[in-house]
mmCIF file of the C-alpha atoms, coordinates in Angstrom:
data_MODEL
# 
_entry.id   MODEL 
# 
loop_
_atom_site.group_PDB 
_atom_site.id 
_atom_site.type_symbol 
_atom_site.label_atom_id 
_atom_site.label_alt_id 
_atom_site.label_comp_id 
_atom_site.label_asym_id 
_atom_site.label_entity_id 
_atom_site.label_seq_id 
_atom_site.pdbx_PDB_ins_code 
_atom_site.Cartn_x 
_atom_site.Cartn_y 
_atom_site.Cartn_z 
_atom_site.occupancy 
_atom_site.B_iso_or_equiv 
_atom_site.pdbx_formal_charge 
_atom_site.auth_seq_id 
_atom_site.auth_comp_id 
_atom_site.auth_asym_id 
_atom_site.auth_atom_id 
_atom_site.pdbx_PDB_model_num 
ATOM 1   C CA . MET A 1 1   ? 72.412  -61.174 178.150 1.00 0.00 ? 1   MET A CA 1 
ATOM 2   C CA . ILE A 1 2   ? 73.124  -63.517 180.868 1.00 0.00 ? 2   ILE A CA 1 
ATOM 3   C CA . GLY A 1 3   ? 71.123  -64.471 183.910 1.00 0.00 ? 3   GLY A CA 1 
ATOM 4   C CA . PRO A 1 4   ? 68.867  -67.192 185.296 1.00 0.00 ? 4   PRO A CA 1 
ATOM 5   C CA . GLU A 1 5   ? 66.041  -65.059 183.962 1.00 0.00 ? 5   GLU A CA 1 
ATOM 6   C CA . ALA A 1 6   ? 67.305  -63.874 180.501 1.00 0.00 ? 6   ALA A CA 1 
ATOM 7   C CA . SER A 1 7   ? 64.604  -64.180 177.929 1.00 0.00 ? 7   SER A CA 1 
ATOM 8   C CA . LEU A 1 8   ? 64.706  -66.919 175.122 1.00 0.00 ? 8   LEU A CA 1 
ATOM 9   C CA . PRO A 1 9   ? 62.998  -67.324 171.954 1.00 0.00 ? 9   PRO A CA 1 
ATOM 10  C CA . GLY A 1 10  ? 60.644  -70.464 171.614 1.00 0.00 ? 10  GLY A CA 1 
ATOM 11  C CA . ILE A 1 11  ? 63.306  -72.401 169.955 1.00 0.00 ? 11  ILE A CA 1 
ATOM 12  C CA . SER A 1 12  ? 65.595  -72.368 173.030 1.00 0.00 ? 12  SER A CA 1 
ATOM 13  C CA . LEU A 1 13  ? 63.469  -72.626 175.687 1.00 0.00 ? 13  LEU A CA 1 
ATOM 14  C CA . PRO A 1 14  ? 63.888  -75.667 178.167 1.00 0.00 ? 14  PRO A CA 1 
ATOM 15  C CA . PRO A 1 15  ? 61.433  -78.670 177.615 1.00 0.00 ? 15  PRO A CA 1 
ATOM 16  C CA . GLU A 1 16  ? 59.454  -77.695 180.765 1.00 0.00 ? 16  GLU A CA 1 
ATOM 17  C CA . GLU A 1 17  ? 58.978  -74.134 179.302 1.00 0.00 ? 17  GLU A CA 1 
ATOM 18  C CA . GLN A 1 18  ? 57.951  -75.742 175.926 1.00 0.00 ? 18  GLN A CA 1 
ATOM 19  C CA . ALA A 1 19  ? 55.224  -77.754 177.543 1.00 0.00 ? 19  ALA A CA 1 
ATOM 20  C CA . LYS A 1 20  ? 53.662  -74.581 179.721 1.00 0.00 ? 20  LYS A CA 1 
ATOM 21  C CA . ARG A 1 21  ? 53.349  -72.834 176.590 1.00 0.00 ? 21  ARG A CA 1 
ATOM 22  C CA . THR A 1 22  ? 49.971  -75.018 175.511 1.00 0.00 ? 22  THR A CA 1 
ATOM 23  C CA . VAL A 1 23  ? 48.849  -74.595 179.311 1.00 0.00 ? 23  VAL A CA 1 
ATOM 24  C CA . ASP A 1 24  ? 45.893  -72.189 179.809 1.00 0.00 ? 24  ASP A CA 1 
ATOM 25  C CA . GLU A 1 25  ? 47.272  -69.222 181.780 1.00 0.00 ? 25  GLU A CA 1 
ATOM 26  C CA . GLU A 1 26  ? 44.392  -69.190 184.222 1.00 0.00 ? 26  GLU A CA 1 
ATOM 27  C CA . GLU A 1 27  ? 44.843  -72.832 185.174 1.00 0.00 ? 27  GLU A CA 1 
ATOM 28  C CA . GLU A 1 28  ? 48.449  -72.295 185.845 1.00 0.00 ? 28  GLU A CA 1 
ATOM 29  C CA . LEU A 1 29  ? 47.829  -69.301 187.880 1.00 0.00 ? 29  LEU A CA 1 
ATOM 30  C CA . LYS A 1 30  ? 45.818  -71.614 190.327 1.00 0.00 ? 30  LYS A CA 1 
ATOM 31  C CA . THR A 1 31  ? 48.664  -73.756 191.067 1.00 0.00 ? 31  THR A CA 1 
ATOM 32  C CA . LEU A 1 32  ? 51.070  -71.128 191.972 1.00 0.00 ? 32  LEU A CA 1 
ATOM 33  C CA . THR A 1 33  ? 51.854  -70.723 195.648 1.00 0.00 ? 33  THR A CA 1 
ATOM 34  C CA . MET A 1 34  ? 53.832  -67.244 195.003 1.00 0.00 ? 34  MET A CA 1 
ATOM 35  C CA . TRP A 1 35  ? 53.230  -64.974 192.121 1.00 0.00 ? 35  TRP A CA 1 
ATOM 36  C CA . LYS A 1 36  ? 56.270  -63.987 190.003 1.00 0.00 ? 36  LYS A CA 1 
ATOM 37  C CA . PRO A 1 37  ? 56.370  -62.014 186.835 1.00 0.00 ? 37  PRO A CA 1 
ATOM 38  C CA . LYS A 1 38  ? 56.587  -64.421 183.771 1.00 0.00 ? 38  LYS A CA 1 
ATOM 39  C CA . ILE A 1 39  ? 59.675  -64.542 181.917 1.00 0.00 ? 39  ILE A CA 1 
ATOM 40  C CA . ARG A 1 40  ? 58.734  -62.906 178.441 1.00 0.00 ? 40  ARG A CA 1 
ATOM 41  C CA . GLU A 1 41  ? 59.747  -64.839 175.262 1.00 0.00 ? 41  GLU A CA 1 
ATOM 42  C CA . THR A 1 42  ? 61.752  -62.953 172.924 1.00 0.00 ? 42  THR A CA 1 
ATOM 43  C CA . ALA A 1 43  ? 60.784  -62.651 169.499 1.00 0.00 ? 43  ALA A CA 1 
ATOM 44  C CA . MET A 1 44  ? 62.174  -64.917 167.100 1.00 0.00 ? 44  MET A CA 1 
ATOM 45  C CA . GLU A 1 45  ? 64.064  -63.930 163.808 1.00 0.00 ? 45  GLU A CA 1 
ATOM 46  C CA . ALA A 1 46  ? 64.335  -66.007 160.538 1.00 0.00 ? 46  ALA A CA 1 
ATOM 47  C CA . TRP A 1 47  ? 68.108  -66.189 161.644 1.00 0.00 ? 47  TRP A CA 1 
ATOM 48  C CA . THR A 1 48  ? 67.857  -66.786 165.187 1.00 0.00 ? 48  THR A CA 1 
ATOM 49  C CA . ARG A 1 49  ? 69.929  -69.859 166.132 1.00 0.00 ? 49  ARG A CA 1 
ATOM 50  C CA . ASN A 1 50  ? 69.519  -72.252 169.256 1.00 0.00 ? 50  ASN A CA 1 
ATOM 51  C CA . GLU A 1 51  ? 72.945  -72.290 170.860 1.00 0.00 ? 51  GLU A CA 1 
ATOM 52  C CA . VAL A 1 52  ? 72.572  -74.894 173.750 1.00 0.00 ? 52  VAL A CA 1 
ATOM 53  C CA . ALA A 1 53  ? 75.291  -77.187 171.970 1.00 0.00 ? 53  ALA A CA 1 
ATOM 54  C CA . LEU A 1 54  ? 77.680  -74.235 172.487 1.00 0.00 ? 54  LEU A CA 1 
ATOM 55  C CA . TYR A 1 55  ? 76.960  -72.761 175.920 1.00 0.00 ? 55  TYR A CA 1 
ATOM 56  C CA . GLY A 1 56  ? 75.620  -75.985 177.374 1.00 0.00 ? 56  GLY A CA 1 
ATOM 57  C CA . VAL A 1 57  ? 72.764  -74.123 179.050 1.00 0.00 ? 57  VAL A CA 1 
ATOM 58  C CA . PRO A 1 58  ? 69.347  -72.686 177.134 1.00 0.00 ? 58  PRO A CA 1 
ATOM 59  C CA . SER A 1 59  ? 70.704  -69.838 174.848 1.00 0.00 ? 59  SER A CA 1 
ATOM 60  C CA . TYR A 1 60  ? 70.237  -67.933 171.259 1.00 0.00 ? 60  TYR A CA 1 
ATOM 61  C CA . THR A 1 61  ? 72.120  -66.027 168.747 1.00 0.00 ? 61  THR A CA 1 
ATOM 62  C CA . THR A 1 62  ? 70.523  -63.472 166.589 1.00 0.00 ? 62  THR A CA 1 
ATOM 63  C CA . PRO A 1 63  ? 72.709  -61.451 164.166 1.00 0.00 ? 63  PRO A CA 1 
ATOM 64  C CA . VAL A 1 64  ? 71.241  -58.053 163.994 1.00 0.00 ? 64  VAL A CA 1 
ATOM 65  C CA . ASN A 1 65  ? 73.737  -56.755 161.408 1.00 0.00 ? 65  ASN A CA 1 
ATOM 66  C CA . HIS A 1 66  ? 77.450  -57.107 160.245 1.00 0.00 ? 66  HIS A CA 1 
ATOM 67  C CA . GLN A 1 67  ? 78.449  -55.150 163.716 1.00 0.00 ? 67  GLN A CA 1 
ATOM 68  C CA . LEU A 1 68  ? 75.922  -56.763 166.265 1.00 0.00 ? 68  LEU A CA 1 
ATOM 69  C CA . THR A 1 69  ? 74.873  -60.081 167.047 1.00 0.00 ? 69  THR A CA 1 
ATOM 70  C CA . ILE A 1 70  ? 72.676  -60.412 170.337 1.00 0.00 ? 70  ILE A CA 1 
ATOM 71  C CA . VAL A 1 71  ? 73.458  -63.574 172.575 1.00 0.00 ? 71  VAL A CA 1 
ATOM 72  C CA . GLY A 1 72  ? 71.192  -64.551 175.283 1.00 0.00 ? 72  GLY A CA 1 
ATOM 73  C CA . VAL A 1 73  ? 72.195  -67.086 177.939 1.00 0.00 ? 73  VAL A CA 1 
ATOM 74  C CA . ARG A 1 74  ? 69.633  -68.460 180.648 1.00 0.00 ? 74  ARG A CA 1 
ATOM 75  C CA . SER A 1 75  ? 72.211  -69.263 183.387 1.00 0.00 ? 75  SER A CA 1 
ATOM 76  C CA . PRO A 1 76  ? 74.097  -67.676 186.428 1.00 0.00 ? 76  PRO A CA 1 
ATOM 77  C CA . TYR A 1 77  ? 77.007  -66.021 185.051 1.00 0.00 ? 77  TYR A CA 1 
ATOM 78  C CA . GLU A 1 78  ? 79.585  -67.896 186.973 1.00 0.00 ? 78  GLU A CA 1 
ATOM 79  C CA . ASP A 1 79  ? 78.365  -71.005 185.479 1.00 0.00 ? 79  ASP A CA 1 
ATOM 80  C CA . VAL A 1 80  ? 79.749  -69.711 182.104 1.00 0.00 ? 80  VAL A CA 1 
ATOM 81  C CA . HIS A 1 81  ? 82.293  -67.595 182.794 1.00 0.00 ? 81  HIS A CA 1 
ATOM 82  C CA . GLU A 1 82  ? 84.996  -69.361 181.221 1.00 0.00 ? 82  GLU A CA 1 
ATOM 83  C CA . ARG A 1 83  ? 83.197  -70.157 178.001 1.00 0.00 ? 83  ARG A CA 1 
ATOM 84  C CA . PHE A 1 84  ? 83.623  -66.481 177.238 1.00 0.00 ? 84  PHE A CA 1 
ATOM 85  C CA . GLY A 1 85  ? 87.668  -66.076 177.970 1.00 0.00 ? 85  GLY A CA 1 
ATOM 86  C CA . PRO A 1 86  ? 90.124  -65.233 176.933 1.00 0.00 ? 86  PRO A CA 1 
ATOM 87  C CA . PHE A 1 87  ? 89.014  -61.479 177.899 1.00 0.00 ? 87  PHE A CA 1 
ATOM 88  C CA . ASP A 1 88  ? 90.476  -58.362 176.259 1.00 0.00 ? 88  ASP A CA 1 
ATOM 89  C CA . PRO A 1 89  ? 90.130  -55.416 178.614 1.00 0.00 ? 89  PRO A CA 1 
ATOM 90  C CA . TYR A 1 90  ? 90.598  -53.269 175.545 1.00 0.00 ? 90  TYR A CA 1 
ATOM 91  C CA . SER A 1 91  ? 87.670  -54.520 173.879 1.00 0.00 ? 91  SER A CA 1 
ATOM 92  C CA . ASP A 1 92  ? 85.350  -56.121 176.275 1.00 0.00 ? 92  ASP A CA 1 
ATOM 93  C CA . VAL A 1 93  ? 82.889  -54.627 178.516 1.00 0.00 ? 93  VAL A CA 1 
ATOM 94  C CA . PHE A 1 94  ? 80.327  -55.828 181.135 1.00 0.00 ? 94  PHE A CA 1 
ATOM 95  C CA . PHE A 1 95  ? 77.058  -54.022 181.726 1.00 0.00 ? 95  PHE A CA 1 
ATOM 96  C CA . ALA A 1 96  ? 74.805  -54.565 185.005 1.00 0.00 ? 96  ALA A CA 1 
ATOM 97  C CA . PHE A 1 97  ? 71.496  -52.750 184.712 1.00 0.00 ? 97  PHE A CA 1 
ATOM 98  C CA . ASN A 1 98  ? 69.768  -52.057 188.059 1.00 0.00 ? 98  ASN A CA 1 
ATOM 99  C CA . PRO A 1 99  ? 71.514  -54.980 189.669 1.00 0.00 ? 99  PRO A CA 1 
ATOM 100 C CA . GLY A 1 100 ? 70.477  -54.436 193.045 1.00 0.00 ? 100 GLY A CA 1 
ATOM 101 C CA . PHE A 1 101 ? 73.942  -54.963 194.787 1.00 0.00 ? 101 PHE A CA 1 
ATOM 102 C CA . GLY A 1 102 ? 73.235  -53.219 197.658 1.00 0.00 ? 102 GLY A CA 1 
ATOM 103 C CA . PHE A 1 103 ? 69.598  -54.596 198.189 1.00 0.00 ? 103 PHE A CA 1 
ATOM 104 C CA . PRO A 1 104 ? 69.071  -57.311 201.153 1.00 0.00 ? 104 PRO A CA 1 
ATOM 105 C CA . SER A 1 105 ? 70.146  -61.073 199.915 1.00 0.00 ? 105 SER A CA 1 
ATOM 106 C CA . SER A 1 106 ? 66.965  -63.015 199.877 1.00 0.00 ? 106 SER A CA 1 
ATOM 107 C CA . HIS A 1 107 ? 69.175  -66.153 200.753 1.00 0.00 ? 107 HIS A CA 1 
ATOM 108 C CA . ASN A 1 108 ? 71.238  -64.676 203.364 1.00 0.00 ? 108 ASN A CA 1 
ATOM 109 C CA . THR A 1 109 ? 70.072  -62.699 206.056 1.00 0.00 ? 109 THR A CA 1 
ATOM 110 C CA . GLY A 1 110 ? 71.710  -59.305 206.952 1.00 0.00 ? 110 GLY A CA 1 
ATOM 111 C CA . VAL A 1 111 ? 73.851  -58.996 204.239 1.00 0.00 ? 111 VAL A CA 1 
ATOM 112 C CA . PRO A 1 112 ? 73.402  -57.214 200.679 1.00 0.00 ? 112 PRO A CA 1 
ATOM 113 C CA . GLN A 1 113 ? 73.317  -59.265 197.634 1.00 0.00 ? 113 GLN A CA 1 
ATOM 114 C CA . ILE A 1 114 ? 76.718  -58.510 196.559 1.00 0.00 ? 114 ILE A CA 1 
ATOM 115 C CA . ALA A 1 115 ? 78.067  -60.377 199.204 1.00 0.00 ? 115 ALA A CA 1 
ATOM 116 C CA . SER A 1 116 ? 75.648  -63.269 199.035 1.00 0.00 ? 116 SER A CA 1 
ATOM 117 C CA . GLN A 1 117 ? 77.056  -66.344 197.312 1.00 0.00 ? 117 GLN A CA 1 
ATOM 118 C CA . ALA A 1 118 ? 73.765  -67.206 196.045 1.00 0.00 ? 118 ALA A CA 1 
ATOM 119 C CA . GLU A 1 119 ? 73.628  -63.790 194.183 1.00 0.00 ? 119 GLU A CA 1 
ATOM 120 C CA . TRP A 1 120 ? 76.290  -61.393 193.104 1.00 0.00 ? 120 TRP A CA 1 
ATOM 121 C CA . GLY A 1 121 ? 78.958  -62.283 195.857 1.00 0.00 ? 121 GLY A CA 1 
ATOM 122 C CA . SER A 1 122 ? 80.606  -64.973 193.120 1.00 0.00 ? 122 SER A CA 1 
ATOM 123 C CA . VAL A 1 123 ? 80.033  -62.837 190.228 1.00 0.00 ? 123 VAL A CA 1 
ATOM 124 C CA . ILE A 1 124 ? 81.756  -59.591 190.695 1.00 0.00 ? 124 ILE A CA 1 
ATOM 125 C CA . PRO A 1 125 ? 85.151  -60.901 191.779 1.00 0.00 ? 125 PRO A CA 1 
ATOM 126 C CA . LEU A 1 126 ? 85.269  -63.003 188.215 1.00 0.00 ? 126 LEU A CA 1 
ATOM 127 C CA . ILE A 1 127 ? 84.369  -59.945 186.369 1.00 0.00 ? 127 ILE A CA 1 
ATOM 128 C CA . LEU A 1 128 ? 87.175  -57.761 188.306 1.00 0.00 ? 128 LEU A CA 1 
ATOM 129 C CA . GLU A 1 129 ? 89.777  -60.832 187.632 1.00 0.00 ? 129 GLU A CA 1 
ATOM 130 C CA . THR A 1 130 ? 89.130  -60.057 183.662 1.00 0.00 ? 130 THR A CA 1 
ATOM 131 C CA . LYS A 1 131 ? 90.239  -56.319 184.191 1.00 0.00 ? 131 LYS A CA 1 
ATOM 132 C CA . CYS A 1 132 ? 87.328  -55.443 181.924 1.00 0.00 ? 132 CYS A CA 1 
ATOM 133 C CA . ALA A 1 133 ? 85.401  -52.487 182.671 1.00 0.00 ? 133 ALA A CA 1 
ATOM 134 C CA . LEU A 1 134 ? 82.160  -53.031 184.405 1.00 0.00 ? 134 LEU A CA 1 
ATOM 135 C CA . PHE A 1 135 ? 79.206  -50.475 184.081 1.00 0.00 ? 135 PHE A CA 1 
ATOM 136 C CA . VAL A 1 136 ? 76.406  -50.224 186.554 1.00 0.00 ? 136 VAL A CA 1 
ATOM 137 C CA . THR A 1 137 ? 73.017  -48.245 186.302 1.00 0.00 ? 137 THR A CA 1 
ATOM 138 C CA . GLY A 1 138 ? 70.664  -47.296 189.141 1.00 0.00 ? 138 GLY A CA 1 
ATOM 139 C CA . PHE A 1 139 ? 67.016  -45.999 188.956 1.00 0.00 ? 139 PHE A CA 1 
ATOM 140 C CA . SER A 1 140 ? 67.710  -42.947 191.473 1.00 0.00 ? 140 SER A CA 1 
ATOM 141 C CA . ALA A 1 141 ? 70.242  -41.104 193.331 1.00 0.00 ? 141 ALA A CA 1 
ATOM 142 C CA . GLU A 1 142 ? 69.498  -43.367 196.540 1.00 0.00 ? 142 GLU A CA 1 
ATOM 143 C CA . ASP A 1 143 ? 69.930  -46.631 194.340 1.00 0.00 ? 143 ASP A CA 1 
ATOM 144 C CA . VAL A 1 144 ? 73.062  -45.522 193.175 1.00 0.00 ? 144 VAL A CA 1 
ATOM 145 C CA . GLU A 1 145 ? 74.209  -44.631 196.318 1.00 0.00 ? 145 GLU A CA 1 
ATOM 146 C CA . ARG A 1 146 ? 73.179  -47.902 198.055 1.00 0.00 ? 146 ARG A CA 1 
ATOM 147 C CA . ASP A 1 147 ? 74.774  -50.048 195.675 1.00 0.00 ? 147 ASP A CA 1 
ATOM 148 C CA . VAL A 1 148 ? 77.956  -48.274 195.520 1.00 0.00 ? 148 VAL A CA 1 
ATOM 149 C CA . ARG A 1 149 ? 78.396  -48.131 199.533 1.00 0.00 ? 149 ARG A CA 1 
ATOM 150 C CA . SER A 1 150 ? 77.503  -51.885 199.311 1.00 0.00 ? 150 SER A CA 1 
ATOM 151 C CA . LEU A 1 151 ? 80.961  -52.646 197.821 1.00 0.00 ? 151 LEU A CA 1 
ATOM 152 C CA . GLU A 1 152 ? 82.739  -51.855 201.051 1.00 0.00 ? 152 GLU A CA 1 
ATOM 153 C CA . GLY A 1 153 ? 83.941  -54.859 202.963 1.00 0.00 ? 153 GLY A CA 1 
ATOM 154 C CA . VAL A 1 154 ? 83.007  -57.436 200.341 1.00 0.00 ? 154 VAL A CA 1 
ATOM 155 C CA . PRO A 1 155 ? 85.633  -59.972 199.908 1.00 0.00 ? 155 PRO A CA 1 
ATOM 156 C CA . GLY A 1 156 ? 87.242  -60.098 196.540 1.00 0.00 ? 156 GLY A CA 1 
ATOM 157 C CA . VAL A 1 157 ? 85.536  -56.787 195.412 1.00 0.00 ? 157 VAL A CA 1 
ATOM 158 C CA . SER A 1 158 ? 86.710  -54.155 198.232 1.00 0.00 ? 158 SER A CA 1 
ATOM 159 C CA . GLY A 1 159 ? 89.932  -52.666 197.379 1.00 0.00 ? 159 GLY A CA 1 
ATOM 160 C CA . GLU A 1 160 ? 90.500  -54.758 194.045 1.00 0.00 ? 160 GLU A CA 1 
ATOM 161 C CA . PHE A 1 161 ? 88.955  -51.981 191.565 1.00 0.00 ? 161 PHE A CA 1 
ATOM 162 C CA . ASP A 1 162 ? 89.676  -48.790 190.194 1.00 0.00 ? 162 ASP A CA 1 
ATOM 163 C CA . TRP A 1 163 ? 87.128  -46.312 189.045 1.00 0.00 ? 163 TRP A CA 1 
ATOM 164 C CA . VAL A 1 164 ? 86.446  -45.773 185.107 1.00 0.00 ? 164 VAL A CA 1 
ATOM 165 C CA . LEU A 1 165 ? 83.277  -43.627 185.712 1.00 0.00 ? 165 LEU A CA 1 
ATOM 166 C CA . THR A 1 166 ? 82.539  -41.958 189.145 1.00 0.00 ? 166 THR A CA 1 
ATOM 167 C CA . PRO A 1 167 ? 79.066  -42.321 190.254 1.00 0.00 ? 167 PRO A CA 1 
ATOM 168 C CA . GLY A 1 168 ? 76.520  -39.768 188.571 1.00 0.00 ? 168 GLY A CA 1 
ATOM 169 C CA . GLU A 1 169 ? 73.559  -38.806 186.618 1.00 0.00 ? 169 GLU A CA 1 
ATOM 170 C CA . ASN A 1 170 ? 73.195  -40.506 183.408 1.00 0.00 ? 170 ASN A CA 1 
ATOM 171 C CA . PRO A 1 171 ? 72.946  -37.848 180.603 1.00 0.00 ? 171 PRO A CA 1 
ATOM 172 C CA . PHE A 1 172 ? 71.755  -40.730 178.170 1.00 0.00 ? 172 PHE A CA 1 
ATOM 173 C CA . ALA A 1 173 ? 68.962  -41.894 180.767 1.00 0.00 ? 173 ALA A CA 1 
ATOM 174 C CA . SER A 1 174 ? 65.668  -42.779 179.558 1.00 0.00 ? 174 SER A CA 1 
ATOM 175 C CA . LEU A 1 175 ? 63.074  -40.192 180.242 1.00 0.00 ? 175 LEU A CA 1 
ATOM 176 C CA . LYS A 1 176 ? 60.459  -43.090 180.605 1.00 0.00 ? 176 LYS A CA 1 
ATOM 177 C CA . TRP A 1 177 ? 58.897  -43.942 184.104 1.00 0.00 ? 177 TRP A CA 1 
ATOM 178 C CA . GLU A 1 178 ? 58.480  -47.429 184.720 1.00 0.00 ? 178 GLU A CA 1 
ATOM 179 C CA . VAL A 1 179 ? 56.558  -49.352 187.705 1.00 0.00 ? 179 VAL A CA 1 
ATOM 180 C CA . ALA A 1 180 ? 59.381  -50.673 190.367 1.00 0.00 ? 180 ALA A CA 1 
ATOM 181 C CA . GLU A 1 181 ? 59.144  -54.570 190.362 1.00 0.00 ? 181 GLU A CA 1 
ATOM 182 C CA . PHE A 1 182 ? 60.156  -54.837 194.155 1.00 0.00 ? 182 PHE A CA 1 
ATOM 183 C CA . ASP A 1 183 ? 57.170  -52.321 195.219 1.00 0.00 ? 183 ASP A CA 1 
ATOM 184 C CA . PRO A 1 184 ? 54.231  -51.411 192.485 1.00 0.00 ? 184 PRO A CA 1 
ATOM 185 C CA . ARG A 1 185 ? 54.110  -48.211 194.565 1.00 0.00 ? 185 ARG A CA 1 
ATOM 186 C CA . LEU A 1 186 ? 56.885  -46.784 193.339 1.00 0.00 ? 186 LEU A CA 1 
ATOM 187 C CA . MET A 1 187 ? 58.045  -45.288 189.729 1.00 0.00 ? 187 MET A CA 1 
ATOM 188 C CA . VAL A 1 188 ? 61.519  -45.088 188.570 1.00 0.00 ? 188 VAL A CA 1 
ATOM 189 C CA . LYS A 1 189 ? 63.616  -44.348 185.492 1.00 0.00 ? 189 LYS A CA 1 
ATOM 190 C CA . THR A 1 190 ? 65.603  -47.611 185.281 1.00 0.00 ? 190 THR A CA 1 
ATOM 191 C CA . ASN A 1 191 ? 69.018  -45.725 183.890 1.00 0.00 ? 191 ASN A CA 1 
ATOM 192 C CA . TRP A 1 192 ? 68.827  -42.640 185.968 1.00 0.00 ? 192 TRP A CA 1 
ATOM 193 C CA . GLY A 1 193 ? 72.558  -42.935 187.176 1.00 0.00 ? 193 GLY A CA 1 
ATOM 194 C CA . ILE A 1 194 ? 75.459  -44.792 186.060 1.00 0.00 ? 194 ILE A CA 1 
ATOM 195 C CA . TRP A 1 195 ? 79.046  -45.459 187.284 1.00 0.00 ? 195 TRP A CA 1 
ATOM 196 C CA . GLY A 1 196 ? 81.909  -47.762 186.337 1.00 0.00 ? 196 GLY A CA 1 
ATOM 197 C CA . ILE A 1 197 ? 84.596  -49.712 187.961 1.00 0.00 ? 197 ILE A CA 1 
ATOM 198 C CA . ARG A 1 198 ? 87.332  -52.089 186.430 1.00 0.00 ? 198 ARG A CA 1 
ATOM 199 C CA . GLY A 1 199 ? 89.923  -54.887 188.402 1.00 0.00 ? 199 GLY A CA 1 
ATOM 200 C CA . LYS A 1 200 ? 93.096  -53.231 189.572 1.00 0.00 ? 200 LYS A CA 1 
ATOM 201 C CA . PRO A 1 201 ? 95.870  -54.261 187.323 1.00 0.00 ? 201 PRO A CA 1 
ATOM 202 C CA . PHE A 1 202 ? 98.504  -56.797 188.424 1.00 0.00 ? 202 PHE A CA 1 
ATOM 203 C CA . LEU A 1 203 ? 101.147 -55.224 190.605 1.00 0.00 ? 203 LEU A CA 1 
ATOM 204 C CA . ASN A 1 204 ? 104.485 -57.032 190.505 1.00 0.00 ? 204 ASN A CA 1 
ATOM 205 C CA . TYR A 1 205 ? 108.059 -55.897 192.174 1.00 0.00 ? 205 TYR A CA 1 
ATOM 206 C CA . PHE A 1 206 ? 111.392 -57.114 190.571 1.00 0.00 ? 206 PHE A CA 1 
ATOM 207 C CA . ASN A 1 207 ? 114.595 -55.398 191.338 1.00 0.00 ? 207 ASN A CA 1 
ATOM 208 C CA . GLY A 1 208 ? 112.968 -52.528 192.715 1.00 0.00 ? 208 GLY A CA 1 
ATOM 209 C CA . SER A 1 209 ? 111.015 -51.948 189.658 1.00 0.00 ? 209 SER A CA 1 
ATOM 210 C CA . MET A 1 210 ? 107.343 -52.092 189.397 1.00 0.00 ? 210 MET A CA 1 
ATOM 211 C CA . LEU A 1 211 ? 105.720 -53.620 186.456 1.00 0.00 ? 211 LEU A CA 1 
ATOM 212 C CA . ILE A 1 212 ? 102.016 -53.052 185.497 1.00 0.00 ? 212 ILE A CA 1 
ATOM 213 C CA . ALA A 1 213 ? 100.711 -55.809 183.461 1.00 0.00 ? 213 ALA A CA 1 
ATOM 214 C CA . MET A 1 214 ? 97.220  -55.798 181.728 1.00 0.00 ? 214 MET A CA 1 
ATOM 215 C CA . LEU A 1 215 ? 95.229  -58.585 180.262 1.00 0.00 ? 215 LEU A CA 1 
ATOM 216 C CA . SER A 1 216 ? 95.188  -58.542 176.897 1.00 0.00 ? 216 SER A CA 1 
ATOM 217 C CA . ARG A 1 217 ? 95.249  -61.244 174.126 1.00 0.00 ? 217 ARG A CA 1 
# 
């Protein structure tokens, strides 16, 4: 789990957040100029490890069992991308849950978030370069369509991917309704729809023959 708002256990919190844990919440609210949802602290298990030395940013690792380990990294993805390579398109996969690709950028007026370098603009090309599948969820048919349409005309994205899973309703979607963070008047099902893409294979031409090379170890 990677992102600037990824939840962390107490041992991995940055020093400034460690200090805030002792501050009364009512006093903290008085100093805010704009309210933002608080990043929830992740429950810490006996075997949770602080991994800041490994990733260079606030992070942790929690082994769940011999088949699954959860890693949380609080950082923009592009800052830690190289630490996860080399990538294997046969065994590595990316998920983006309700990423809001098609929502207006809060940093660059007039462009969707997927075209904004301050949001997804620098991330998706990196993922497509790995040739690994990227699966994306949406909270409604309109949300899925907005995100898919936002891929058009974006440098490093448009024309650079193949479909792995065409957009549609997620048969494994949660039945629980949630309040939308961007508008508390709306109720959504967070993973109503799903679709998937992957970066196009490299195409090389030699003596009239076409070679298709897939990244692998």
